[in-house]
C-alpha positions in Angstrom: 105.8 114.2 107.5 106.1 117.8 105.1 103.5 120.1 105.4 102.0 119.2 102.1 101.8 115.7 103.1 99.9 116.3 106.2 97.6 118.4 104.5 96.4 115.8 102.3 96.1 113.4 105.4 94.1 116.4 107.5 91.8 117.2 104.6 91.0 113.0 103.7 90.7 112.8 107.5 88.2 115.0 107.6 85.6 113.1 105.4 83.9 110.4 107.2 83.5 107.4 106.0 79.8 106.2 105.8 78.8 104.2 108.7 77.7 100.4 106.8 81.0 100.9 104.6 82.9 97.8 104.5 85.5 97.0 106.6 89.0 94.9 105.7 91.6 93.1 107.5 95.0 93.7 105.8 97.4 90.3 105.5 101.1 91.3 104.2 102.3 89.2 101.8 106.2 88.6 101.8 108.1 86.7 100.0 111.9 84.7 102.1 114.5 84.1 100.0 118.4 84.0 100.0 118.2 86.9 97.6 115.7 89.8 97.8 113.3 89.5 95.1 112.4 93.6 95.2 109.2 94.6 95.2 106.1 93.2 95.1 102.9 93.3 93.0 99.9 91.3 93.0 98.7 90.6 89.6 95.3 88.5 90.2 93.1 86.8 93.4 91.2 84.0 92.3 87.6 83.5 94.3 89.3 80.5 95.9 91.9 83.5 97.5 94.4 82.5 95.6 96.8 85.3 94.7 99.7 85.5 92.0 102.2 88.3 91.5 105.3 89.5 90.6 108.6 90.5 92.0 111.0 93.5 90.2 114.4 93.5 91.0 115.2 96.2 88.3 114.7 97.4 84.9 113.6 94.1 82.7 114.0 91.6 85.8 110.8 89.9 87.2 109.9 87.0 88.9 106.3 85.4 89.2 105.3 84.9 92.5 102.4 82.1 93.8 100.4 82.5 97.1 98.4 80.0 98.8 95.6 80.7 100.9 97.0 79.5 103.9 100.3 81.9 103.5 102.1 79.3 102.1 104.1 79.7 98.5 106.7 79.9 96.0 108.6 81.4 93.4 107.0 80.5 89.5 110.5 80.2 88.1 110.7 77.2 85.2 114.3 76.0 84.7 117.1 77.6 82.8 114.5 80.5 82.7 116.1 84.4 83.8 112.6 85.8 84.2 109.5 84.9 84.4 106.0 86.7 85.2 102.5 84.9 86.2 99.8 86.9 84.6 96.7 85.2 84.8 94.9 82.1 87.1 91.8 80.3 86.5 89.2 79.1 88.9 90.9 75.5 89.0 94.0 77.3 90.3 95.9 77.2 87.2 98.5 79.8 86.7 99.8 81.2 82.6 102.9 83.4 82.7 105.7 84.0 80.3 109.2 82.5 80.9 112.4 84.4 79.2 114.9 82.4 78.3 118.8 83.8 77.0 119.8 81.4 74.2 123.0 82.6 72.1 122.9 86.1 73.6 119.2 86.7 73.0 116.4 86.2 74.7 113.8 84.2 73.9 109.9 84.0 75.7 108.0 81.1 76.1 104.6 80.7 78.0 104.2 78.6 80.5 101.2 76.8 82.7 101.7 76.2 86.6 99.6 73.0 88.0 99.9 73.3 92.0 97.8 70.0 91.8 100.9 68.7 90.6 103.8 71.6 91.2 104.7 71.3 87.7 105.4 73.1 84.3 104.1 73.0 81.0 104.9 74.9 77.9 101.6 74.4 75.2 102.6 77.3 72.9 106.1 77.1 71.6 109.1 79.6 72.1 108.5 82.9 71.1 105.2 83.3 73.2 103.8 85.1 75.6 100.8 83.8 78.2 98.4 86.2 79.0 94.9 84.5 80.2 93.8 81.3 81.0 90.1 80.6 81.5 88.5 77.3 83.3 88.4 75.1 80.6 92.1 75.4 80.5 92.0 77.6 77.1 94.9 80.2 76.7 95.4 83.7 75.1 98.6 85.6 74.2 101.0 86.3 71.5 103.3 84.3 69.4 105.7 85.5 67.3 103.7 89.0 66.8 100.9 87.3 66.3 97.4 86.7 68.5 97.1 83.1 69.6 94.7 81.0 70.7 95.2 77.4 72.4 92.7 74.6 72.8 94.2 71.9 74.8 92.0 69.5 72.3 92.1 71.1 69.1 96.0 72.9 69.4 97.5 76.3 69.1 95.5 78.8 66.3 97.8 82.1 64.9 95.3 85.1 63.9 96.5 86.9 60.4 96.6 90.4 61.4 94.5 93.0 58.9 96.2 95.8 56.3 97.2 98.6 58.6 97.5 96.5 61.8 101.3 96.6 62.5 100.8 94.3 65.6 98.3 92.7 68.1 97.9 90.5 70.9 94.9 88.1 72.9 94.8 89.7 76.3 92.1 88.2 77.9 89.1 84.7 77.2 86.2 84.1 79.2 85.1 80.8 80.4 82.2 80.9 77.7 85.3 81.6 75.0 85.2 85.4 74.4 88.1 86.9 73.3 89.6 90.3 74.2 92.5 91.5 72.6 94.4 95.2 71.1 95.7 95.9 67.8 97.9 98.9 67.0 98.6 100.4 63.6 101.5 102.7 62.5 100.7 106.7 62.8 103.0 109.8 62.9 102.2 109.9 66.7 103.7 106.4 67.0 102.4 102.7 68.1 102.1 103.4 71.6 99.3 106.1 70.6 97.2 104.0 67.7 96.3 101.4 69.6 92.8 100.1 70.1 90.8 97.4 72.0 88.6 94.8 70.3 86.2 91.7 71.4 85.9 88.5 69.7 82.7 86.9 70.5 84.7 83.0 69.9 88.1 81.8 68.5 86.3 81.9 65.1 86.6 85.1 64.7 88.5 87.8 63.2 90.6 90.8 63.9 89.2 93.8 63.1 90.8 96.2 60.3 89.3 99.5 60.9 90.5 103.1 60.9 91.7 104.4 64.5 91.7 107.4 66.0 95.2 108.8 66.3 95.1 111.0 69.0 93.7 108.4 71.5 94.8 104.9 72.6 93.5 102.3 74.9 94.4 99.1 76.2 92.9 96.3 77.8 93.0 96.5 81.4 90.0 93.1 82.6 87.6 91.1 82.4 85.1 89.1 84.2 83.2 86.0 83.9 79.7 88.5 83.5 80.8 89.5 80.3 82.0 92.8 80.9 85.7 93.9 80.3 87.0 97.2 80.6 89.6 99.4 79.0 92.1 102.6 79.7 92.2 105.3 77.7 95.0 107.8 77.3 94.9 111.1 75.1 98.1 112.7 73.2 99.0 115.6 75.1 97.7 114.9 78.5 100.2 112.0 79.8 98.9 112.4 83.1 94.9 111.9 81.7 94.7 108.0 81.9 91.0 106.6 82.8 89.5 103.4 83.5 86.7 105.2 81.2 85.0 102.6 79.7 83.6 99.4 80.8 81.8 97.5 77.9 79.4 94.6 77.9 80.5 91.8 75.4 77.3 91.7 73.4 77.4 95.7 73.0 75.7 97.2 75.5 76.5 100.0 77.8 77.9 99.3 81.3 77.8 103.1 83.3 79.5 102.1 86.6 83.2 103.0 86.4 85.9 103.6 88.8 85.5 107.1 90.4 88.3 109.2 91.4 88.9 111.1 94.6 88.2 114.8 94.7 90.5 117.1 93.4 92.2 114.3 91.6 93.8 114.6 87.9 92.8 110.5 86.9 92.3 107.2 87.8 94.2 103.9 87.3 92.0 100.8 87.1 93.3 97.6 88.7 90.7 95.1 88.0 86.6 94.0 88.7 84.5 91.6 90.1 81.4 90.0 88.3 79.0 92.3 90.4 81.3 95.6 89.3 82.7 95.6 92.8 85.9 97.9 91.4 89.6 98.7 92.7 92.5 100.9 91.5 94.0 104.1 91.9 93.1 108.2 92.3 96.1 110.0 91.4 97.0 113.8 92.1 100.6 114.8 90.2 101.2 117.1 93.6 100.3 114.4 95.8 103.1 112.8 97.7 105.4 114.9 95.2 103.4 112.9 92.1 105.3 109.4 93.0 101.9 107.9 93.7 98.3 107.9 94.4 96.2 106.1 96.5 94.3 102.9 96.5 90.4 102.8 96.0 87.4 100.8 95.2 84.1 101.9 93.8 81.5 99.3 95.2 78.7 98.0 92.6 76.0 100.9 94.2 78.6 103.2 92.6 80.2 105.1 95.6 83.8 105.2 95.8 86.1 104.7 98.8 89.4 105.1 100.1 90.8 101.8 100.7 93.0 102.7 103.6 89.9 104.4 105.5 88.6 101.4 105.6 91.6 98.7 106.9 91.0 98.3 110.6 94.6 97.1 110.9 96.5 99.2 108.3 99.1 100.4 110.7 102.2 101.9 108.9 101.1 100.3 106.1 100.1 102.2 102.7 97.8 101.3 100.1 98.6 102.6 96.3 96.1 101.0 94.5 93.8 98.0 94.7 95.0 95.6 92.0 92.3 92.4 91.7 89.4 91.8 93.7 87.2 88.4 93.9 83.6 87.2 93.9 83.7 87.2 97.8 85.2 90.9 97.7 88.6 89.7 98.7 91.1 92.4 97.1 94.5 91.6 96.4 96.4 95.1 96.4 100.5 96.9 97.0 101.8 100.4 98.5 105.8 101.2 98.1 106.5 97.9 96.9 104.6 95.4 99.3 101.6 93.3 98.7 98.2 92.8 100.8 95.4 90.3 100.8 92.5 92.7 102.5 90.0 90.0 103.4 86.3 91.8 104.3 85.7 91.6 107.9 81.8 90.1 107.1 83.4 87.9 104.7 80.9 85.3 103.2 79.7 83.8 99.9 79.2 86.0 96.8 75.7 87.6 96.0 74.0 85.0 94.4 72.7 86.4 90.9 74.5 89.2 88.8 72.3 91.7 87.5 72.3 92.5 83.7 74.6 95.4 82.8 71.7 97.2 81.9 70.3 97.2 85.7 74.1 99.1 86.4 72.5 102.4 85.4 74.7 104.0 88.5 76.5 107.7 88.4 79.5 107.6 91.1 77.3 108.5 94.2 79.8 110.5 96.5 82.8 109.5 97.9 83.7 108.3 101.7 87.1 109.2 103.1 88.8 109.2 106.2 92.6 109.0 107.5 94.5 106.0 107.7 93.0 103.9 110.9 96.1 102.8 113.0 94.7 100.0 115.2 96.7 96.5 115.7 99.8 94.9 113.7 99.0 93.4 110.1 99.1 89.8 110.0 101.9 88.5 107.8 101.5 86.1 105.6 105.1 84.7 104.8 106.1 82.8 101.9 108.7 80.4 102.0 110.7 79.4 98.7 111.7 75.8 99.1 
């Protein structure tokens, strides 16, 4: 370990974790295949503990993955597809994703739904689509041939026209009660990437807003919950390292002031996801730590306390937690670090806290930072996914 890394570890270890901090047991998710799949990243974890994710073996190469609660799972790759991505899972266990095909030398995408109950795929939208989210009713949102779409199992597919000045838009999330979250972009002198804005539709009958956008800011939808909140990540022109999971809003327009914190002295943070109780997981980043290659996984609890995830794991061993990616209502976390994926299960696992407070009651500031060095105790349990 070089001097810089030693200094970071010593600094973090000098700050104690609060005595009442929740602790976790780590389970590594590994995939056994004849051909290595590369780095593994989780996408989401359901309340039942099912995890979905993706493996990447190189640029633009991806394979969707599915882990059941008992550790058995499989690669999700529809027949004849060359790449696949798993993007969301609903409370019924159905997964929505995107498959890629090579047709006459061209890449064609198509949204798919995987049903673990029947171990089958369906393709409800058609070629040219990407599937981004699915709710408990089987309603799906995404993009179809450059336009946002909404799919309902009864009504079918509906696409949405873009307002003047908007050249690209996508629906990225849909709640169980039908609220839709998306992002739209316009061409500006700064380019499309720095002229995007998130938006919310109260229901499928809404229209994409055409209001002017700030040419120096860009924000993108990150995640949503079923308690009426959604999060965006913001970037600022000429500050490429300064992203912030700094906007959690309510669909009804009321503010939510609990947001992902950072480690002391860090440059920025990257949000992963949050549950209905506003427990938030993500990554705290400093471009001078670890050579600027990655950050540290953190959790900001519903009480506003920000903690280093690795300091809370009782069997961390030699594993490294770079980011908390998703957290369910039982507090179980899907996380990753250095190409490996994990489930972090609370040692006091029990039913979720009954009742969801009103957004106004979350008027909390980031209350402090309890950090420690990595606890190295017993070897991590391994949940091995065997591909049929």
